[in-house]
C-alpha positions as CSV (number, residue, x, y, z in Angstrom):
1,M,-37.8,-29.6,55.4
2,S,-39.8,-26.5,54.5
3,Q,-39.4,-24.9,51.0
4,A,-38.1,-21.7,52.7
5,I,-35.3,-23.4,54.6
6,G,-34.4,-25.5,51.4
7,S,-34.1,-22.4,49.1
8,S,-32.2,-20.4,51.7
9,E,-29.7,-23.3,52.2
10,R,-29.4,-23.7,48.5
11,A,-28.8,-19.9,47.9
12,V,-26.1,-19.7,50.5
13,N,-24.4,-23.0,49.4
14,G,-24.5,-21.6,45.8
15,L,-22.8,-18.4,47.0
16,L,-20.1,-20.3,48.8
17,S,-19.5,-22.5,45.8
18,V,-19.1,-19.5,43.5
19,A,-16.9,-17.8,46.0
20,H,-14.7,-21.0,46.2
21,V,-14.3,-21.1,42.5
22,L,-13.4,-17.4,42.1
23,E,-10.6,-18.0,44.7
24,E,-9.2,-21.0,42.9
25,P,-8.1,-20.2,39.2
26,R,-7.5,-23.8,38.5
27,L,-11.0,-24.8,39.4
28,A,-12.5,-21.8,37.5
29,R,-10.5,-22.8,34.5
30,L,-11.8,-26.4,34.7
31,Y,-15.4,-25.4,35.3
32,T,-15.5,-23.1,32.2
33,Y,-13.7,-25.7,30.1
34,I,-16.3,-28.2,30.8
35,L,-19.1,-25.7,30.4
36,R,-17.7,-24.9,26.8
37,E,-17.2,-28.5,25.9
38,G,-20.4,-29.9,27.1
39,E,-19.6,-33.3,28.2
40,V,-16.0,-34.7,29.0
41,T,-14.2,-37.4,30.6
42,V,-11.2,-37.3,32.8
43,D,-9.0,-38.5,30.0
44,T,-10.3,-35.5,27.8
45,I,-9.6,-33.2,30.7
46,T,-6.0,-34.5,31.1
47,A,-5.3,-34.2,27.4
48,D,-6.8,-30.9,26.6
49,L,-5.8,-29.0,29.9
50,E,-2.5,-30.9,30.3
51,T,-3.4,-31.7,33.8
52,P,-2.2,-34.7,35.8
53,R,-4.9,-37.5,36.1
54,T,-4.9,-37.3,40.0
55,T,-5.5,-33.4,39.8
56,A,-8.3,-33.9,37.3
57,Y,-10.0,-36.4,39.4
58,A,-9.7,-34.3,42.6
59,D,-10.8,-31.1,40.9
60,T,-13.8,-32.7,39.2
61,G,-14.7,-34.2,42.5
62,T,-14.5,-30.8,44.2
63,L,-16.7,-29.2,41.6
64,V,-19.3,-32.0,41.9
65,E,-19.3,-31.5,45.6
66,L,-19.9,-27.7,45.1
67,G,-22.8,-28.5,42.8
68,L,-21.1,-26.9,39.8
69,L,-20.6,-30.2,37.8
70,T,-22.8,-33.3,37.4
71,R,-21.1,-36.7,37.2
72,D,-22.9,-39.3,35.0
73,E,-21.9,-42.8,36.3
74,S,-24.2,-44.6,34.0
75,K,-21.4,-45.3,31.5
76,K,-18.1,-47.2,32.2
77,T,-16.2,-44.0,31.7
78,H,-17.7,-41.3,33.9
79,T,-18.5,-38.0,32.1
80,Y,-18.9,-34.5,33.6
81,T,-21.1,-31.7,32.6
82,A,-21.1,-28.1,34.0
83,T,-24.3,-26.5,35.4
84,P,-24.4,-22.8,34.2
85,I,-24.3,-20.6,37.2
86,K,-25.4,-17.0,37.8
87,L,-25.1,-15.1,41.1
88,T,-26.6,-11.7,41.4
89,T,-25.7,-9.6,44.3
90,N,-27.2,-6.2,45.5
91,L,-25.2,-4.0,47.6
92,D,-26.6,-0.7,48.6
93,G,-28.9,-0.8,45.5
94,D,-26.0,-1.6,43.2
95,T,-26.6,-4.9,41.5
96,Y,-23.9,-7.0,39.9
97,T,-24.3,-10.4,38.3
98,I,-21.5,-12.9,38.4
99,T,-21.6,-15.4,35.3
100,P,-19.4,-18.0,33.8
101,T,-17.6,-15.1,32.0
102,L,-16.1,-13.8,35.1
103,I,-15.2,-17.2,36.2
104,E,-13.4,-17.7,32.8
105,A,-11.5,-14.6,33.4
106,V,-10.4,-15.9,36.9
107,G,-9.4,-19.2,35.2
108,Q,-7.2,-17.3,32.8
109,T,-5.3,-15.6,35.6
110,S,-3.1,-18.8,35.9
111,N,-2.1,-18.4,32.2
112,D,-2.1,-14.7,31.7
113,Q,0.4,-12.4,33.5
114,D,-1.7,-9.3,32.9
115,L,-4.8,-10.6,34.5
116,A,-2.8,-12.2,37.4
117,F,-1.2,-8.9,38.0
118,V,-4.5,-7.1,38.2
119,V,-6.0,-9.5,40.7
120,E,-2.7,-9.6,42.7
121,R,-2.4,-5.9,42.8
122,Y,-5.9,-4.5,42.8
123,G,-8.1,-7.6,43.7
124,L,-10.8,-9.6,42.1
125,G,-13.3,-6.7,42.1
126,K,-10.9,-4.8,39.6
127,L,-11.0,-7.8,37.3
128,A,-14.8,-7.9,37.5
129,A,-14.8,-4.1,36.7
130,A,-12.5,-4.8,33.7
131,V,-14.9,-7.4,32.3
132,T,-17.7,-4.7,32.3
133,Y,-15.4,-2.6,30.2
134,A,-14.2,-5.4,28.1
135,V,-17.6,-6.1,26.7
136,P,-18.1,-2.7,25.1
137,Y,-14.5,-2.6,24.1
138,V,-14.8,-6.0,22.2
139,D,-18.2,-4.8,20.7
140,G,-16.4,-1.7,19.4
141,E,-18.5,0.6,21.5
142,M,-15.6,1.9,23.6
143,T,-12.0,2.6,22.9
144,E,-9.3,0.9,24.9
145,R,-8.0,4.2,26.0
146,V,-11.3,5.3,27.4
147,A,-11.9,1.9,29.1
148,A,-8.4,2.0,30.7
149,R,-8.9,5.5,32.0
150,E,-12.3,4.7,33.4
151,L,-10.9,1.6,35.1
152,D,-8.5,3.9,36.8
153,L,-5.5,1.9,35.8
154,Q,-2.3,3.0,34.2
155,P,-3.0,3.2,30.5
156,A,-0.4,0.4,29.5
157,V,-1.9,-1.8,32.2
158,G,-5.5,-1.2,31.4
159,I,-4.9,-1.8,27.6
160,A,-3.0,-5.0,28.4
161,V,-5.9,-6.3,30.6
162,L,-8.5,-5.4,27.9
163,H,-6.5,-7.3,25.3
164,A,-6.2,-10.2,27.7
165,L,-10.0,-10.2,28.3
166,Q,-10.8,-9.9,24.5
167,E,-10.5,-13.6,24.0
168,V,-12.4,-14.4,27.1
169,I,-15.2,-12.2,26.0
170,Q,-15.3,-13.6,22.5
171,E,-15.1,-17.2,23.7
172,M,-17.7,-16.9,26.5
173,H,-20.2,-14.9,24.3
174,T,-21.4,-18.1,22.7
175,H,-21.0,-20.4,25.9
176,D,-22.3,-18.2,28.7
177,P,-26.1,-18.4,28.7
178,Y,-26.1,-15.3,31.1
179,F,-23.8,-13.3,28.9
180,D,-26.4,-10.7,28.3
181,Q,-26.7,-10.1,32.1
182,I,-23.1,-9.1,32.5
183,R,-22.9,-5.5,33.3
184,N,-21.8,-3.4,30.3
185,A,-19.9,-0.1,31.2
186,R,-21.1,1.5,28.1
187,T,-24.7,0.8,28.8
188,E,-24.3,1.8,32.5
189,A,-22.7,5.1,31.5
190,V,-25.5,5.9,29.0
191,N,-28.2,5.1,31.6
192,H,-26.4,7.0,34.4
193,D,-26.2,10.2,32.2
194,S,-29.9,10.0,31.3
């Protein structure tokens, strides 16, 4: 197989893998949990995430098939590690990078009503936009009211979403190797005004 065919196939398969995880909050949550923990067993997953054993086996198997997890079968008890992913897309000159931080935000939609509401009502794109505003909000570079207004959400909804994303941003800042490539609404606004 030529290198061009191999890299094209790998790129499209990677895109599909990321899309699959973004559509399944349970898989997203499991993926980022393993990324944060480093190396885990199914027993650890079932205990920490309070997940049935069969679900943990099925979900880790799916993530291995998608190429997002690696299973080490050299030990009696298999261990899993996550491969940090980054997907950059360019649409009409506008570039956006999906990193584990957005995947963690998606994973939290199963536990957080405010995040779930935004995805259900406005779509995954609005959650991605909220992450770009949550970064400067958490860093103290933007007030919650300005961020909520810029997100074009009702103030109470926008503020609730920013509060829900605060923990995601703080947690993933140390675990997402591509965190610095997340679009920052404050930086974008400054660059746009220049």
